[in-house]
C-alpha positions as CSV (number, residue, x, y, z in Angstrom):
1,M,-58.5,13.0,40.2
2,E,-62.2,13.8,40.1
3,P,-64.3,11.7,37.7
4,S,-65.5,14.8,35.8
5,R,-61.9,15.9,35.2
6,R,-60.2,12.9,33.6
7,C,-57.7,13.7,31.0
8,L,-58.8,14.1,27.4
9,K,-57.0,10.9,26.3
10,S,-58.9,8.8,28.9
11,D,-62.3,10.3,27.8
12,K,-61.5,9.5,24.2
13,L,-60.6,5.9,24.8
14,K,-63.6,5.2,27.2
15,G,-65.9,2.3,26.1
16,G,-65.9,0.2,23.0
17,R,-65.7,1.2,19.3
18,K,-69.2,2.7,19.0
19,Q,-68.9,4.5,22.4
20,R,-65.5,6.0,21.4
21,A,-67.0,7.2,18.0
22,A,-70.0,8.8,19.8
23,A,-67.7,10.5,22.3
24,R,-65.5,11.8,19.5
25,E,-68.5,13.3,17.7
26,I,-69.6,15.0,20.9
27,L,-66.2,16.3,21.5
28,L,-65.8,17.7,17.9
29,A,-69.3,19.0,17.7
30,H,-68.5,22.2,19.5
31,S,-66.7,25.0,17.9
32,A,-64.0,27.2,19.4
33,S,-66.4,30.1,19.3
34,Q,-68.4,28.4,22.1
35,L,-65.5,28.4,24.5
36,K,-66.2,30.8,27.3
37,F,-62.9,31.4,29.1
38,Q,-63.2,31.7,32.8
39,S,-59.4,32.1,33.4
40,R,-57.7,35.2,32.1
41,L,-54.5,33.2,32.1
42,A,-56.0,30.5,29.9
43,K,-57.3,33.1,27.5
44,H,-53.8,34.7,27.4
45,L,-52.1,31.4,26.8
46,I,-54.5,30.5,24.0
47,E,-53.9,33.9,22.3
48,Q,-50.2,33.6,22.6
49,W,-50.2,30.1,21.2
50,A,-52.4,31.2,18.3
51,W,-50.0,33.9,17.2
52,G,-46.9,31.7,17.5
53,Q,-45.5,33.0,20.8
54,Y,-46.0,29.8,22.8
55,S,-45.9,26.2,21.7
56,A,-48.5,23.7,23.0
57,T,-45.9,22.3,25.4
58,E,-45.3,25.8,26.8
59,V,-49.0,26.4,27.2
60,Q,-49.5,23.1,29.1
61,T,-46.4,23.8,31.3
62,L,-47.6,27.2,32.3
63,A,-51.2,26.1,32.8
64,K,-50.1,23.1,34.8
65,A,-48.0,25.2,37.1
66,A,-50.9,27.7,37.7
67,Y,-53.4,24.9,38.2
68,D,-51.2,23.1,40.7
69,D,-50.8,26.4,42.7
70,Q,-54.5,26.8,42.8
71,V,-55.0,23.2,43.9
72,A,-52.5,23.7,46.7
73,F,-54.1,27.0,47.7
74,A,-57.6,25.4,47.7
75,A,-56.4,22.5,49.9
76,S,-54.7,24.8,52.4
77,N,-57.8,26.9,52.7
78,N,-60.4,24.1,52.7
79,I,-61.8,25.4,49.4
80,G,-63.2,22.9,46.9
81,K,-61.4,22.4,43.6
82,Q,-64.6,23.2,41.8
83,T,-63.7,26.9,42.1
84,I,-60.7,26.4,39.8
85,P,-61.5,27.4,36.2
86,E,-62.3,24.5,34.0
87,D,-60.5,25.9,31.0
88,L,-57.3,26.2,33.0
89,F,-57.7,22.5,34.0
90,K,-58.2,21.5,30.4
91,L,-55.0,23.2,29.3
92,A,-53.1,21.6,32.2
93,S,-54.4,18.2,31.2
94,L,-52.9,18.4,27.7
95,G,-50.8,15.3,26.8
96,C,-52.2,13.4,29.9
97,S,-51.1,16.2,32.2
98,G,-47.7,16.5,30.5
99,R,-46.8,12.9,30.4
100,Y,-46.9,12.7,26.6
101,P,-45.6,16.0,25.1
102,G,-46.0,14.7,21.6
103,N,-49.8,14.6,22.1
104,M,-50.2,18.1,23.5
105,H,-50.8,19.9,20.2
106,R,-53.3,17.3,19.0
107,D,-55.1,17.4,22.3
108,L,-55.2,21.2,22.2
109,L,-56.7,21.3,18.7
110,T,-59.3,18.6,19.7
111,W,-60.4,20.7,22.7
112,L,-60.6,23.9,20.7
113,G,-62.7,22.2,18.1
114,D,-63.9,23.9,14.8
115,L,-63.1,27.5,14.2
116,N,-65.7,30.2,13.3
117,V,-63.5,31.6,10.6
118,V,-62.9,31.2,6.8
119,K,-61.4,27.9,5.8
120,P,-58.4,28.0,3.5
121,F,-58.9,27.7,-0.2
122,Q,-56.6,25.1,-1.7
123,C,-55.3,25.3,-5.2
124,N,-52.7,23.1,-6.8
125,I,-49.7,25.1,-7.8
126,Q,-46.3,24.2,-9.2
127,V,-43.4,24.6,-6.7
128,K,-40.0,23.2,-6.0
129,V,-40.1,20.5,-3.4
130,Q,-37.4,18.5,-1.5
131,K,-37.7,14.8,-2.3
132,P,-36.7,12.2,0.3
133,R,-33.1,11.2,0.2
134,K,-32.5,13.7,-2.6
135,T,-30.1,16.7,-2.5
136,T,-31.7,18.6,-5.3
137,L,-35.1,20.2,-5.6
138,A,-37.8,18.6,-7.8
139,I,-40.7,20.4,-9.5
140,S,-44.0,19.2,-8.3
141,T,-47.7,20.3,-8.1
142,V,-48.8,20.7,-4.5
143,P,-51.8,22.3,-2.8
144,M,-51.3,25.9,-1.7
145,H,-53.5,27.6,0.9
146,F,-55.2,30.9,0.5
147,L,-57.5,32.9,2.7
148,L,-59.5,34.5,0.0
149,P,-60.4,38.2,0.5
150,H,-64.0,37.9,-0.8
151,E,-64.6,35.1,1.7
152,V,-63.1,36.9,4.6
153,F,-65.1,40.0,3.7
154,H,-68.3,38.0,3.7
155,H,-67.5,36.1,6.9
156,I,-66.8,39.2,8.9
157,Y,-69.9,40.9,7.7
158,D,-72.0,37.9,8.4
159,Q,-70.5,36.8,11.7
160,H,-69.0,40.0,13.2
161,R,-71.1,42.9,12.0
162,A,-69.8,45.4,14.6
163,L,-66.2,44.5,13.7
164,F,-67.0,44.9,10.0
165,N,-68.1,48.4,10.7
166,T,-64.8,49.2,12.4
167,L,-62.6,47.3,10.0
168,F,-64.1,48.5,6.7
169,L,-66.5,51.4,7.3
170,G,-64.3,53.3,9.7
171,D,-67.4,53.8,11.9
172,S,-68.3,51.6,14.8
173,E,-72.0,52.6,14.4
174,G,-72.2,51.2,11.0
175,S,-72.9,54.6,9.3
176,N,-71.8,55.1,5.7
177,S,-70.8,58.7,6.4
178,T,-67.0,58.0,6.5
179,V,-67.1,56.0,3.3
180,S,-69.1,58.7,1.4
181,S,-67.0,61.6,2.7
182,F,-63.8,59.7,1.7
183,W,-65.0,59.3,-1.9
184,R,-66.4,62.8,-2.1
185,E,-63.0,64.2,-1.1
186,L,-61.2,62.1,-3.7
187,V,-63.5,63.3,-6.4
188,A,-63.1,66.9,-5.3
189,R,-59.3,66.6,-5.4
190,R,-59.6,65.0,-9.0
191,D,-57.6,61.9,-7.9
192,P,-56.3,60.2,-11.1
193,R,-57.1,56.8,-9.7
194,L,-60.8,57.5,-10.2
195,Q,-60.5,58.5,-13.8
196,H,-62.6,56.1,-16.0
197,H,-63.1,53.9,-12.9
198,P,-66.0,51.4,-13.6
199,M,-67.3,51.6,-10.0
200,V,-68.7,55.1,-10.6
201,N,-71.4,53.5,-12.9
202,R,-72.9,51.6,-10.0
203,E,-75.8,52.8,-7.9
204,Q,-74.9,54.2,-4.5
205,W,-71.2,53.5,-5.1
206,D,-70.1,56.3,-2.9
207,T,-71.7,54.6,0.1
208,K,-71.1,51.0,-0.8
209,A,-67.6,50.9,-2.2
210,I,-65.0,50.1,0.5
211,P,-61.4,51.2,-0.4
212,I,-58.9,48.5,0.3
213,S,-55.2,48.1,-0.1
214,I,-52.9,45.1,-0.7
215,H,-49.3,44.7,0.3
216,G,-46.5,42.3,-0.5
217,D,-43.1,41.9,1.1
218,G,-40.5,39.3,1.8
219,V,-39.0,38.4,5.2
220,A,-36.2,36.0,6.2
221,C,-37.8,33.4,8.4
222,I,-35.6,30.3,8.5
223,R,-31.9,30.3,9.2
224,V,-31.9,34.1,9.5
225,N,-28.5,35.7,8.9
226,R,-27.0,32.3,8.1
227,A,-26.1,30.3,5.0
228,G,-29.3,28.8,3.6
229,S,-31.6,31.5,4.8
230,R,-35.1,31.2,3.5
231,T,-37.2,34.2,2.6
232,L,-41.0,34.1,2.7
233,D,-43.0,36.4,0.4
234,V,-46.2,37.4,2.3
235,F,-49.3,38.9,0.7
236,S,-52.0,40.7,2.7
237,W,-54.8,43.2,2.5
238,Q,-56.8,45.5,4.6
239,G,-59.6,48.1,4.6
240,M,-58.1,51.6,4.2
241,L,-60.7,53.2,6.5
242,G,-60.3,50.8,9.4
243,R,-59.1,51.7,12.9
244,G,-57.1,49.4,15.2
245,G,-53.9,47.5,15.7
246,T,-51.8,45.5,13.2
247,L,-53.2,42.1,13.6
248,F,-56.8,43.4,14.0
249,L,-56.7,45.3,10.7
250,K,-54.5,43.1,8.5
251,H,-55.7,40.0,6.6
252,Y,-53.4,37.3,5.4
253,M,-53.9,36.1,1.8
254,C,-51.1,33.7,1.1
255,A,-47.3,33.3,1.4
256,V,-44.7,31.4,-0.6
257,F,-41.0,30.8,0.0
258,V,-38.8,32.3,-2.7
259,A,-36.8,29.1,-2.7
260,S,-39.9,27.1,-3.6
261,C,-40.9,29.2,-6.6
262,T,-40.6,28.1,-10.2
263,S,-41.1,30.3,-13.3
264,H,-44.8,29.6,-13.1
265,T,-45.5,29.7,-9.3
266,M,-46.1,33.4,-8.9
267,S,-48.3,33.8,-12.0
268,A,-50.6,31.0,-10.6
269,V,-50.6,32.7,-7.2
270,W,-51.6,36.0,-8.7
271,R,-54.3,34.4,-10.8
272,V,-56.0,33.1,-7.6
273,L,-55.5,36.5,-5.7
274,M,-56.9,38.6,-8.6
275,W,-59.8,36.2,-9.0
276,S,-60.8,36.6,-5.4
277,L,-60.2,40.4,-5.4
278,W,-62.3,40.7,-8.6
279,W,-65.3,39.1,-7.0
280,L,-64.7,41.2,-3.9
281,F,-65.0,44.2,-6.3
282,Q,-68.2,42.8,-7.8
283,G,-69.6,42.4,-4.3
284,V,-71.1,39.0,-5.0
285,F,-70.1,35.3,-4.7
286,P,-68.3,34.1,-7.9
287,D,-70.0,32.0,-10.6
288,S,-66.8,30.4,-11.7
289,D,-63.5,29.3,-10.2
290,H,-60.1,30.9,-10.7
291,T,-59.5,29.1,-14.0
292,G,-62.8,30.4,-15.5
293,K,-64.7,27.2,-15.2
294,R,-68.3,27.9,-14.2
295,F,-69.7,26.2,-11.1
296,A,-72.4,23.6,-11.5
297,A,-75.8,25.0,-10.7
298,T,-76.5,22.2,-8.2
299,S,-73.2,22.7,-6.3
300,A,-72.9,24.8,-3.1
301,D,-70.8,27.3,-5.0
302,G,-73.2,27.4,-7.9
303,Q,-76.2,28.1,-5.6
304,A,-74.3,30.9,-3.9
305,A,-73.2,32.5,-7.1
306,G,-74.4,36.0,-7.6
307,H,-75.6,36.5,-4.1
308,P,-74.3,39.6,-2.2
309,L,-71.2,39.1,-0.1
310,A,-72.0,41.8,2.4
311,G,-75.4,43.5,1.9
312,G,-74.3,45.4,-1.2
313,Y,-70.9,46.5,0.0
314,F,-68.0,45.7,-2.2
315,G,-64.2,46.2,-2.0
316,V,-62.3,48.5,-4.3
317,L,-58.6,48.0,-4.7
318,L,-57.4,51.5,-4.5
319,T,-53.8,51.3,-3.2
320,I,-51.0,48.8,-3.8
321,K,-48.3,49.1,-1.1
322,G,-44.8,47.9,-1.0
323,D,-41.2,49.0,-1.2
324,M,-39.3,49.8,-4.4
325,K,-38.0,46.3,-4.6
326,F,-41.4,44.8,-4.5
327,F,-42.7,47.1,-7.2
328,H,-39.8,46.2,-9.5
329,E,-39.2,42.5,-8.8
330,C,-42.9,41.4,-8.2
331,L,-44.9,43.8,-10.3
332,G,-42.4,44.4,-13.1
333,M,-42.2,48.2,-12.7
334,A,-39.1,50.3,-13.5
335,A,-35.9,49.5,-11.6
336,A,-34.2,52.3,-9.7
337,T,-31.0,51.6,-11.6
338,A,-32.5,51.7,-15.1
339,E,-31.9,54.5,-17.6
340,E,-35.6,55.4,-17.2
341,P,-36.1,54.7,-13.5
342,C,-39.5,56.2,-12.7
343,D,-43.0,55.1,-13.5
344,H,-44.5,58.5,-12.6
345,C,-42.4,60.9,-14.8
346,P,-40.2,60.9,-17.9
347,C,-36.9,61.4,-16.0
348,H,-33.8,59.6,-17.2
349,K,-30.2,58.8,-16.3
350,K,-28.8,59.1,-19.9
351,I,-25.5,61.0,-20.0
352,D,-26.3,62.6,-23.4
353,G,-30.0,63.1,-22.5
354,D,-31.9,66.4,-22.0
355,A,-30.6,67.9,-18.7
356,D,-34.1,69.2,-17.9
357,Y,-35.2,65.6,-17.5
358,Q,-32.3,64.3,-15.6
359,V,-33.6,62.2,-12.6
360,F,-31.5,64.2,-10.1
361,N,-32.2,67.6,-11.6
362,F,-34.1,69.2,-8.7
363,A,-34.3,72.7,-10.0
364,I,-37.6,74.4,-9.2
365,N,-38.4,74.5,-12.9
366,A,-37.1,71.1,-13.9
367,K,-39.3,69.9,-16.9
368,W,-40.0,66.4,-15.7
369,K,-42.1,67.9,-12.9
370,S,-44.6,69.2,-15.3
371,K,-44.7,66.1,-17.6
372,L,-46.0,63.5,-15.2
373,F,-47.4,60.3,-16.9
374,T,-51.1,59.9,-17.2
375,A,-52.5,56.4,-16.8
376,S,-52.9,56.0,-20.5
377,A,-49.4,57.3,-21.3
378,W,-48.0,54.9,-18.7
379,R,-49.9,51.9,-20.2
380,A,-48.6,52.8,-23.7
381,R,-45.1,53.0,-22.2
382,C,-45.4,49.5,-20.5
383,P,-47.2,47.1,-22.9
384,N,-46.0,44.0,-21.0
385,R,-47.6,44.9,-17.7
386,H,-48.2,42.7,-14.7
387,V,-51.5,40.8,-14.6
388,L,-52.5,43.3,-11.8
389,F,-52.8,46.0,-14.5
390,M,-54.3,43.9,-17.3
391,D,-58.0,43.1,-18.2
392,P,-60.2,43.1,-16.2
393,W,-58.1,45.3,-14.0
394,S,-57.0,47.7,-16.8
395,F,-58.4,50.7,-14.7
396,L,-55.5,50.1,-12.3
397,S,-52.2,52.0,-13.1
398,Q,-49.1,53.4,-11.6
399,H,-51.2,55.9,-9.8
400,N,-52.4,53.0,-7.5
401,C,-48.9,52.1,-6.5
402,E,-48.4,54.3,-3.5
403,P,-44.9,55.6,-2.7
404,D,-44.1,54.3,0.7
405,I,-43.0,57.0,3.2
406,L,-41.4,54.4,5.6
407,H,-38.9,53.2,3.0
408,I,-38.6,56.3,0.8
409,V,-38.6,59.0,3.5
410,Y,-37.5,57.6,6.8
411,L,-35.3,54.7,5.6
412,G,-34.1,56.7,2.7
413,V,-33.9,60.5,2.7
414,F,-33.9,60.9,6.5
415,Q,-31.0,58.4,6.9
416,T,-28.8,60.1,4.4
417,I,-29.6,63.6,5.7
418,I,-28.9,62.6,9.3
419,G,-25.7,60.9,8.2
420,S,-24.4,64.0,6.6
421,L,-25.4,66.2,9.5
422,I,-23.6,64.1,12.0
423,W,-20.5,64.0,9.8
424,L,-20.5,67.8,9.7
425,L,-20.9,68.0,13.5
426,V,-18.3,65.4,14.3
427,Y,-15.6,66.3,11.8
428,R,-16.2,70.0,11.2
429,C,-18.4,71.9,13.7
430,I,-17.5,70.7,17.2
431,A,-13.9,71.3,18.3
432,G,-12.1,68.1,19.5
433,S,-11.4,64.6,18.5
434,P,-14.1,62.8,16.5
435,T,-14.7,60.3,19.3
436,A,-15.1,63.1,21.9
437,N,-17.3,65.1,19.5
438,M,-19.5,62.1,19.0
439,A,-19.9,61.7,22.7
440,Q,-20.8,65.4,23.1
441,L,-23.3,65.1,20.3
442,W,-24.9,62.0,21.9
443,E,-25.2,63.9,25.1
444,H,-27.1,66.7,23.3
445,I,-29.4,64.1,21.7
446,L,-30.2,62.5,25.0
447,E,-31.0,65.9,26.5
448,Y,-33.3,66.6,23.5
449,Y,-35.0,63.1,23.9
450,S,-35.6,63.9,27.6
451,T,-36.9,67.5,27.1
452,F,-39.3,66.7,24.3
453,K,-40.2,63.2,25.6
454,V,-39.4,61.5,22.2
455,S,-41.3,58.3,21.8
456,C,-38.9,56.3,19.7
457,Q,-35.3,56.6,20.6
458,F,-31.9,55.2,19.7
459,S,-30.4,53.3,22.7
460,S,-27.0,54.5,21.6
461,I,-25.3,56.2,18.6
462,V,-21.6,55.6,18.0
463,M,-19.3,56.3,15.1
464,S,-20.0,53.1,13.3
465,T,-23.8,53.8,13.5
466,W,-23.5,56.1,10.6
467,H,-20.2,55.5,8.8
468,D,-16.9,53.6,8.8
469,P,-14.7,55.6,11.2
470,A,-11.5,54.0,9.7
471,K,-12.5,55.4,6.3
472,P,-14.4,58.6,7.0
473,N,-14.0,60.0,3.4
474,T,-14.5,57.0,1.2
475,A,-18.3,56.6,1.3
476,Y,-21.3,58.8,1.9
477,P,-22.4,58.7,5.6
478,R,-25.8,57.1,6.2
479,L,-27.5,56.4,9.5
480,K,-28.3,52.8,10.3
481,G,-31.4,51.8,12.3
482,K,-35.2,51.7,12.1
483,G,-37.4,54.1,10.2
484,M,-39.2,55.5,13.2
485,E,-35.9,55.9,15.1
486,A,-34.6,58.1,12.2
487,K,-37.8,60.0,12.0
488,C,-37.6,61.0,15.7
489,L,-33.8,61.6,15.6
490,L,-33.9,64.2,12.8
491,P,-35.2,67.1,15.0
492,A,-32.6,66.3,17.7
493,V,-29.7,66.4,15.2
494,L,-31.1,69.5,13.6
495,S,-31.1,71.1,17.1
496,A,-27.5,70.1,17.6
497,M,-26.6,71.6,14.2
498,D,-28.2,74.9,15.2
499,K,-26.2,74.8,18.4
500,F,-22.8,73.8,17.1
501,K,-22.9,75.4,13.6
502,R,-19.8,77.3,12.5
503,R,-20.3,81.1,12.5
504,G,-19.9,82.8,9.1
505,V,-20.1,79.5,7.1
506,P,-23.0,79.9,4.6
507,D,-23.2,76.1,3.9
508,D,-24.0,75.4,7.6
509,E,-26.8,78.0,7.6
510,M,-28.2,76.6,4.3
511,A,-28.0,73.0,5.7
512,I,-30.1,74.1,8.7
513,T,-32.6,75.9,6.5
514,M,-32.8,72.8,4.2
515,V,-33.3,70.3,7.0
516,S,-35.9,72.6,8.7
517,K,-38.0,72.3,5.5
518,L,-37.8,68.6,5.7
519,R,-38.8,68.7,9.3
520,D,-41.7,71.0,8.6
521,I,-43.0,68.6,5.9
522,D,-43.0,65.8,8.4
523,R,-44.7,67.9,11.0
524,I,-47.6,68.6,8.6
525,W,-47.9,64.9,7.9
526,D,-47.9,64.2,11.6
527,D,-50.8,66.6,12.4
528,S,-53.2,64.4,14.4
529,S,-56.2,66.5,13.2
530,F,-55.7,65.2,9.6
531,S,-57.3,61.9,9.0
532,Y,-57.4,60.4,5.5
533,F,-56.4,63.6,3.8
534,V,-53.9,66.5,4.2
535,P,-55.8,69.8,3.8
536,W,-55.4,71.2,0.3
537,D,-53.6,74.3,1.4
538,Q,-51.2,72.3,3.6
539,S,-50.5,69.9,0.7
540,M,-49.5,72.9,-1.4
541,I,-47.2,74.0,1.4
542,V,-45.7,70.5,1.4
543,M,-45.1,70.7,-2.3
544,Q,-43.3,74.1,-2.0
545,L,-41.2,72.9,0.9
546,A,-40.2,69.8,-1.0
547,D,-39.2,71.7,-4.1
548,E,-37.1,74.1,-2.0
549,F,-35.6,71.3,0.1
550,L,-34.5,69.3,-3.0
551,E,-33.0,72.4,-4.7
552,M,-30.9,73.2,-1.6
553,H,-29.9,69.6,-1.4
554,S,-28.5,69.7,-4.9
555,I,-26.6,72.9,-4.2
556,L,-25.1,71.5,-1.0
557,H,-24.2,68.2,-2.7
558,N,-22.4,70.0,-5.5
559,R,-20.5,72.3,-3.1
560,A,-19.4,69.4,-0.9
561,A,-18.3,67.5,-4.0
562,G,-16.2,70.6,-5.1
563,R,-14.4,70.4,-1.7
564,G,-13.9,66.6,-2.0
565,E,-16.4,65.8,0.7
566,L,-18.9,63.0,0.2
567,L,-22.0,64.6,1.8
568,W,-25.7,65.0,1.0
569,H,-26.0,61.8,-1.0
570,T,-28.5,61.8,-3.8
571,I,-30.2,58.4,-4.1
572,P,-33.1,57.1,-6.1
573,K,-35.3,57.6,-3.0
574,T,-34.5,61.3,-3.1
575,H,-36.3,61.5,-6.5
576,A,-39.1,59.3,-5.2
577,F,-39.5,61.7,-2.3
578,W,-40.7,64.4,-4.6
579,H,-43.5,62.1,-5.9
580,V,-44.5,61.3,-2.3
581,A,-44.9,65.0,-1.6
582,F,-46.8,65.5,-4.9
583,K,-49.2,62.6,-4.2
584,S,-49.9,63.9,-0.7
585,R,-52.5,66.2,-2.3
586,F,-54.7,63.2,-3.1
587,Q,-54.6,61.2,0.1
588,H,-52.6,61.3,3.3
589,P,-49.1,59.6,2.9
590,R,-49.8,57.7,6.0
591,L,-52.3,55.6,4.1
592,G,-49.5,54.5,1.8
593,S,-47.0,53.8,4.6
594,T,-46.0,50.2,5.1
595,S,-45.3,50.6,8.8
596,I,-48.3,48.5,9.7
597,D,-47.5,46.0,7.0
598,E,-43.9,45.6,8.1
599,D,-45.2,44.9,11.6
600,F,-47.6,42.4,10.2
601,V,-44.9,40.6,8.3
602,G,-42.8,40.6,11.5
603,R,-45.8,38.9,13.2
604,I,-46.0,36.3,10.5
605,K,-42.2,35.7,11.0
606,C,-43.0,34.6,14.5
607,I,-45.5,32.1,13.3
608,V,-43.2,30.5,10.8
609,P,-40.8,28.7,13.2
610,V,-43.7,26.9,15.1
611,S,-45.2,26.0,11.8
612,A,-42.0,24.6,10.2
613,R,-41.2,21.9,12.7
614,G,-41.1,18.6,10.9
615,V,-42.7,20.2,7.8
616,K,-41.2,20.4,4.3
617,L,-40.5,24.0,3.1
618,H,-43.2,24.1,0.5
619,A,-45.8,23.0,3.0
620,V,-44.9,25.6,5.7
621,P,-47.2,28.4,4.3
622,G,-50.2,26.1,4.7
623,K,-49.4,25.6,8.3
624,V,-48.9,29.4,8.7
625,A,-52.4,30.0,7.2
626,E,-53.9,27.5,9.6
627,K,-52.1,29.1,12.6
628,F,-53.3,32.6,11.4
629,R,-56.9,31.4,11.4
630,Y,-56.7,30.5,15.1
631,G,-55.2,33.9,15.9
632,K,-57.9,35.8,14.0
633,H,-60.7,33.6,15.4
634,F,-59.8,34.3,19.0
635,M,-59.0,38.0,18.3
636,Y,-62.4,38.6,16.7
637,S,-64.3,36.4,19.2
638,F,-62.8,38.2,22.2
639,A,-63.3,41.7,20.6
640,D,-66.9,41.1,19.3
641,P,-69.4,41.7,22.2
642,S,-71.9,39.6,20.3
643,S,-69.7,36.5,20.3
């Protein structure tokens, strides 16, 4: 081996104690941002390692194989080994060229050095921990890791200005035109989220206020689909005007395993998150910590207090995203099964209540539609609100909780509608046995997929995909699958219904008309010419179509029930769908969709296994945060031309 290419371990142990200390300082003095990758393979391996796709051992194995191939090629062609990229050699040398696998991760971190990214904020929080040689969990106070939004906001502005423009201003040139036009449009539409909002009292708020959203969701990460499964609650945020992919736009805040939570854990977590978001809203560095204790004037935090985070820009929490379970279980909002199940209108499920306010009364003139809660009425109705809606955040309300079209529309309404359509086609419209009819329907769907080049397709649909074929009349049919698969399948099944409908049967014609209205709503939302808003006239059309769709849905449901058929299931998401349509007049429903957030949570799920090896459950989120920092660092460094 050439003298300049000794393994990292040999370099570290060279010389005496002072020489080793000096060598260690030199090795750690560089930061990962100074790494200039010559090898595209080395760059790819580091990226995959950072996002949890490869372990350090896998990185070394692949790099070693590639390096050995290049050495052999150089020798056979009389080419010097100096042409082989240095970074590929470094990766191949991890763990003394693979002889000590246990040292590879340490060697990789040593070579990468310090990161040019926000360091985790650690706060002692009470959690349940597994004690050695104990079978029960004990309550203990341990450090929890946060990537604070206000620090991330400042870091990206300070270190990656071009990326800041793309992530938060929605304009790669750094112009404020997108921000100002966004707020002007919200004001023109009289968005209730802006009523009595304190930001409007600031100078130049319409050019300096950056709308942001937060998201919370749980994902099974450990022992998935087995006994002892562990669910990780992940909290993240993003700029609403940003453009790009999931990992580029989304920012991790913190995560905690549900099994680790005590009755005090989440209140402490939210205290830290809301403290950071508050100072992001102020646009300056905080003058006190999350407990309210002021920083000493001589401390680093005290000296930074009051200074702008990002040249006058500040983040405004405009949208809170999540599914209905998150809103109820985490934010304490109304449960879908409650007698008063909605935070947006005075509907109810009381048997002896006013029929005009019944939650599933979808008549065009149903009274609950004209009695929507104002923010003040909602606050009076919910005195024990989540900390997210209390002082100093009292300007936030149910209007900021955006109905999610992924879960409500595609994983809710679409799935029930498609299930009923397929049931009609298989058991009523197509002549033949149910199994043969399903095969004929699937053939039609495949033809539709091919003709219209549908982007997201089911690989197959069988009888069990949408109901229990052994008990076809004991439960409402409902399609299984992913939200985007259901979204893209609806037009295909509607096409089949139009082809195979029974002549002279009014309910079939009404079903086609009803589902066509649902399809037309989705087409309006899909119009690529719309950005952050649905044009006002189109949003009024959406509202009209939604009213007509839901009224027909009720009629068909009642008629089917009269025949003893379980079709056109009315679920809580059916009511929520009306509110999605109504709120589309203020901002585009795509801004409230959790599609990108669900993808983000899935990416975090990939990081958990490589962060959990040999680590106690309560400490895993800290490892996840550290891993995420590496991923973000390399993503931003590779994407920023100035890096």
